[in-house]
ZATOR-90677 format. One line per 10 residues: number of its first residue (from 1); their letters; for each residue x, y, z of C-alpha. Coordinates in steps of 0.001 Angstrom, whole numbers, always signed. Example, Ala and Ser with C-alpha at 12.3 -4.5 7.8 and 13.67 -1.06 7.14 Angstrom:
<nodes>
1 = as = +12300 -4500 +7800 | +13670 -1060 +7140;
</nodes>
This chain:
<nodes>
1 = xxxxxxxxxx = -116 +413 +199 | +1413 +3541 -807 | +81 +6777 +1412 | +776 +10282 +1382 | +3088 +11767 +3909 | +3373 +15156 +5225 | +5962 +16222 +6883 | +5050 +19779 +9402 | +7785 +22691 +9100 | +9441 +20871 +12801;
11 = xxxxxxxxxx = +10292 +18055 +10885 | +13854 +16284 +9492 | +13537 +16553 +5342 | +15327 +13489 +5668 | +12169 +11960 +7623 | +10322 +12532 +4023 | +13058 +10921 +1741 | +13552 +8128 +4170 | +8724 +7472 +3397 | +9657 +7777 -1025;
21 = xxxxxxxxxx = +12713 +5853 -15 | +10294 +3418 +1461 | +7652 +3646 -2286 | +5486 +6137 -473 | +5085 +10002 -1431 | +6062 +12714 +1484 | +6774 +16139 +1366 | +7743 +18776 +3757 | +5621 +22055 +4384 | +7483 +23870 +2586;
31 = xxxxxxxxxx = +8418 +21710 -449 | +4603 +22656 -849 | +4831 +26363 -945 | +3853 +25892 +3283 | +6534 +28355 +4573 | +4286 +30312 +6831 | +1316 +27776 +6975 | -145 +27496 +10867 | -1443 +23941 +12010 | -4758 +24223 +11140;
41 = xxxxxxxxxx = -3607 +25624 +7750 | -1368 +21954 +7162 | -4067 +19419 +8354 | -6649 +21394 +5941 | -4279 +20505 +3379 | -2843 +17233 +4307 | -6338 +16063 +4757 | -6899 +17230 +1429 | -4015 +15479 -190 | -5261 +12763 +1609;
51 = xxxxxxxxxx = -2042 +12630 +3099 | -1149 +11969 +6684 | +285 +14797 +8586 | +3540 +13668 +10303 | +4653 +16220 +13679 | +6428 +16878 +16795 | +4741 +19427 +17550 | +3336 +18619 +21169 | +280 +21348 +21602 | -123 +21017 +18450;
61 = xxxxxxxxxx = -478 +17300 +18785 | -1918 +17156 +21891 | -4628 +19947 +20422 | -4711 +16718 +17187 | -5009 +14140 +19312 | -8961 +15969 +21441 | -10565 +16563 +17931 | -9182 +13877 +15953 | -9001 +15263 +11852 | -7284 +13127 +9298;
71 = xxxxxxxxxx = -4170 +11518 +9372 | -1203 +12649 +12319 | +1661 +11081 +13702 | +3206 +12725 +16647 | +6978 +12236 +16366 | +8137 +11643 +20053 | +12297 +11867 +19745 | +14432 +14596 +18498 | +14674 +15571 +15000 | +17749 +13438 +14313;
81 = xxxxxxxxxx = +16305 +10062 +15006 | +13422 +10765 +13529 | +13835 +8968 +10214 | +15185 +5843 +11839 | +11631 +5943 +14645 | +9584 +6557 +11814 | +10792 +3000 +10225 | +11567 +980 +12918 | +7722 +1422 +13093 | +6587 +1063 +9383;
91 = xxxxxxxxxx = +5000 -1264 +9075 | +2890 -756 +11911 | +2178 +1616 +10953 | +995 +921 +7356 | -1734 -1738 +7813 | -3198 +1525 +10687 | -2766 +4220 +8495 | -4928 +2398 +5586 | -8145 +2890 +8150 | -10407 +4951 +6369;
101 = xxxxxxxxxx = -11128 +7077 +8973 | -9338 +10473 +10847 | -6523 +8411 +13333 | -4007 +10221 +15653 | -1296 +8369 +16451 | +1514 +9150 +18929 | +5222 +6746 +17645 | +8093 +6359 +20475 | +10339 +4153 +20375 | +7812 +2814 +23900;
111 = xxxxxxxxx = +5506 +1975 +20473 | +1998 +2796 +18609 | -697 +4124 +21130 | -3864 +5728 +18582 | -7255 +7884 +19504 | -9841 +7568 +16548 | -12579 +9937 +18703 | -12916 +13063 +19982 | -11399 +13656 +23415;
</nodes>
């Protein structure tokens, strides 16, 4: 299954590169010309493109968990470790991201945490 991903401003471009090497479509907010786009605008953009939004931003990700819109991955690691952490969890993530519903996933060294419903 090939998925689409958009990386928030705070996500290292190496994450998008790793996802492309894994056979997915992936780009950064800057690649999309959204240099100054706010969090909510990125959420709408990703959802309109059928893409999963990836972010390190704690406040943004916690808001998305309370109000799940589209598909959102919250990376709980350093920026430098993000590509490796995501690569490690990709086999678990792909089937989950194929679910046709709004979804929030926290990805950390401890594993995955999911949320589907508004909290």
